[in-house]
C-alpha positions in Angstrom: 9.1 -11.6 2.9 8.8 -13.9 -0.1 5.2 -14.6 0.7 4.4 -10.9 1.1 6.2 -10.1 -2.2 4.1 -12.7 -4.1 1.0 -11.2 -2.5 2.0 -7.7 -3.6 2.6 -8.9 -7.1 -1.0 -10.2 -7.2 -2.8 -7.5 -5.3 -0.6 -4.5 -5.9 -0.9 -1.4 -3.6 -3.7 -3.0 -1.6 -1.0 -5.0 0.1 0.7 -3.0 2.8 3.6 -3.2 5.1 1.1 -4.0 7.9 0.3 -7.2 6.0 4.0 -8.0 6.1 4.1 -7.4 9.9 1.1 -9.7 10.3 2.8 -12.5 8.3 5.8 -12.3 10.6 3.9 -11.7 13.9 1.2 -14.3 13.6 3.4 -17.4 13.9 4.7 -15.9 17.2 1.3 -15.3 18.6 1.7 -11.5 18.3 -0.3 -8.7 16.8 1.5 -6.7 14.1 2.0 -3.7 16.3 3.6 -5.9 19.0 6.6 -6.6 16.9 9.7 -4.8 18.2 10.1 -1.4 16.6 13.6 -2.2 15.2 12.2 -5.4 13.5 9.3 -3.5 12.0 11.7 -0.9 10.7 13.9 -3.5 9.0 10.8 -5.2 7.5 9.4 -1.8 6.3 12.6 -0.9 4.6 12.6 -4.2 2.7 9.0 -3.6 1.7 9.7 -0.1 0.4 12.1 -1.4 -2.1 9.2 -3.2 -3.7 6.5 -0.6 -3.2 8.6 2.3 -4.4 10.8 1.4 -7.3 14.3 2.8 -6.9 13.7 3.5 -3.2 16.9 4.4 -1.4 17.6 5.9 2.1 20.3 8.5 2.2 23.0 7.5 4.7 23.4 9.9 7.6 19.8 11.1 7.4 18.4 9.2 10.4 16.4 10.7 13.2 15.4 9.1 16.5 12.7 9.8 19.0 10.1 11.2 16.6 6.5 10.0 17.3 3.2 10.6 15.5 0.6 12.7 17.2 -2.5 14.1 15.6 -3.6 17.5 16.7 -6.5 19.8 15.9 -6.2 22.1 12.9 -4.0 25.1 13.5 -4.8 28.3 11.5 -1.1 29.1 11.7 -0.2 26.2 9.3 -0.9 28.2 6.1 1.4 31.0 7.4 4.1 28.4 8.1 3.8 27.2 4.6 4.0 30.8 3.3 7.3 31.3 5.1 8.8 28.1 3.7 7.5 29.0 0.3 9.4 32.3 0.4 12.5 30.5 1.7 12.3 28.0 -1.1 11.8 30.7 -3.7 14.9 32.6 -2.4 17.0 29.5 -2.5 15.9 27.8 -5.7 14.5 30.7 -7.8 12.8 29.5 -11.0 14.2 26.0 -10.5 11.2 25.5 -8.3 8.6 25.7 -11.1 5.7 25.3 -8.7 5.5 25.2 -4.9 2.2 24.0 -3.2 0.9 23.3 0.3 -0.3 19.7 0.4 -1.2 17.1 3.0 -3.5 17.5 5.9 -2.2 20.8 7.1 -3.4 22.3 3.8 -7.0 21.3 4.4 -8.8 23.8 6.7 -10.3 22.2 9.8 -8.6 18.8 9.3 -6.7 17.4 12.2 -3.1 16.6 11.3 0.5 16.0 12.5 1.9 19.4 13.1 4.1 19.1 10.1 3.6 21.2 7.0 3.9 19.2 3.7 5.3 21.1 0.7 5.3 19.9 -2.9 8.1 21.3 -5.1 7.9 20.7 -8.8 11.1 20.8 -11.0 11.7 20.2 -14.6 14.1 17.2 -14.1 13.9 15.1 -11.0 17.2 13.4 -11.7 19.1 16.7 -11.7 19.6 16.7 -8.0 22.5 19.3 -8.0 19.9 21.8 -9.2 17.8 21.6 -6.0 19.3 19.4 -3.3 22.0 21.9 -2.2 19.5 24.7 -2.1 17.0 22.9 0.0 19.7 21.6 2.4 21.0 25.2 2.7 17.6 26.2 4.3 17.5 23.2 6.6 15.9 20.4 4.6 17.9 17.2 4.4 17.4 14.7 1.6 16.1 11.6 3.3 15.1 9.3 0.5 14.8 9.0 -3.3 12.8 6.8 -5.6 11.7 6.9 -9.2 8.8 9.2 -8.6 10.0 11.8 -6.0 12.6 13.0 -3.5 11.7 13.4 0.2 13.3 15.9 2.5 12.8 16.6 6.2 14.7 18.8 8.7 18.1 17.8 9.9 18.1 15.8 13.1 19.1 18.9 15.3 16.0 20.8 14.1 12.3 20.5 14.9 10.4 18.2 12.6 7.8 20.7 11.5 8.1 20.5 7.7 8.4 17.8 5.0 9.2 18.6 1.4 8.5 16.4 -1.6 10.2 17.1 -5.0 8.6 15.7 -8.2 8.6 16.6 -11.8 6.1 19.2 -13.0 3.0 17.5 -14.5 3.8 14.1 -13.0 1.3 11.7 -11.6 2.8 12.4 -8.1 1.9 16.1 -8.5 -1.5 15.6 -9.9 -2.7 13.0 -7.3 -1.5 15.0 -4.3 -3.2 18.2 -5.5 -6.3 16.4 -6.4 -6.5 14.7 -3.0 -6.1 18.0 -1.3 -8.7 19.8 -3.4 -11.2 17.0 -3.0 -10.9 17.0 0.8 -11.3 20.8 0.8 -14.5 20.5 -1.2 -16.1 17.4 0.5 -16.8 17.6 4.2 -17.8 13.9 4.4 -14.5 12.8 2.9 -12.7 15.2 5.2 -14.4 13.8 8.3 -13.7 10.1 7.3 -10.1 10.9 6.7 -9.8 12.6 10.1 -11.1 9.5 11.8 -8.8 7.1 10.0 -5.8 9.4 10.8 -6.6 9.4 14.5 -7.0 5.6 14.6 -3.8 5.1 12.7 -1.8 7.4 15.0 -3.1 5.6 18.1 -2.0 2.2 16.8 1.1 3.2 14.9 2.5 6.3 16.7 6.0 4.9 16.7 6.0 3.7 13.0 5.6 6.3 10.3 5.4 3.8 7.4 2.7 1.7 9.0 0.8 4.9 10.0 0.8 5.8 6.3 -0.2 2.4 5.2 -3.0 2.2 7.7 -4.6 5.1 5.7 -3.9 3.7 2.3 -7.2 2.0 1.6 -9.2 5.1 2.4 -6.7 7.2 0.4 -7.1 5.1 -2.7 -10.9 5.1 -2.4 -10.8 8.9 -2.0 -8.5 9.3 -5.0 -10.9 7.3 -7.1 -13.8 9.5 -6.0 -11.6 12.6 -6.6 -10.8 11.6 -10.2 -14.4 11.0 -11.0 -15.3 14.4 -9.4 -12.5 16.1 -11.4 -13.6 14.5 -14.6 -17.2 15.5 -14.0 -16.3 19.1 -13.1 -14.2 19.4 -16.3 -17.0 18.0 -18.3 -19.5 20.5 -17.0 -21.3 18.0 -14.8 -20.8 20.0 -11.6 
């Protein structure tokens, strides 16, 4: 872990939890994905404390048996978002200053996990009493918190068909997620490249959500850089 931490300090977000798995697995003659699931989970949780400042898992929010499967785009996903949007509006009122459909299910034609991602913007992320009880009342359990956002998913006795992410209005978290979505919607080549990486990541890391996400991180960062240039050019009148 110390070697990985030093590597992260030098290289930053380009260093992933998969790199940590490799450091642990290689001396044992294993591939990173061959490490036992429980061991990977323990390593990943330690890494998240470095990657996401303030990261903390909420006790009692565990789920078991969930696996990652990428399916073809479903035109029902926007309707599912609309239903959740309405439920969030009823529960939080104007405390939800903005509610957006993000993630792969928000990009027409893009293969995805059959989980609708929702971004909820609030005025004060630290004011959890203003939004946590309302979201839990509609079936969304607080899973983790960090300095940038709060992450919710369904309680363990409900289907895992939605994730909600709460951040502050105007934050970098909000801007990047909306920009990434909009860039994929507007650029078929980027859309197709992301689809291919998602399928490869799910095949290798179907039992490990953190590694699945990290396996996509290099392409996501490249895409975000292109998206920022595209946004700046558009705002400047360059098309």
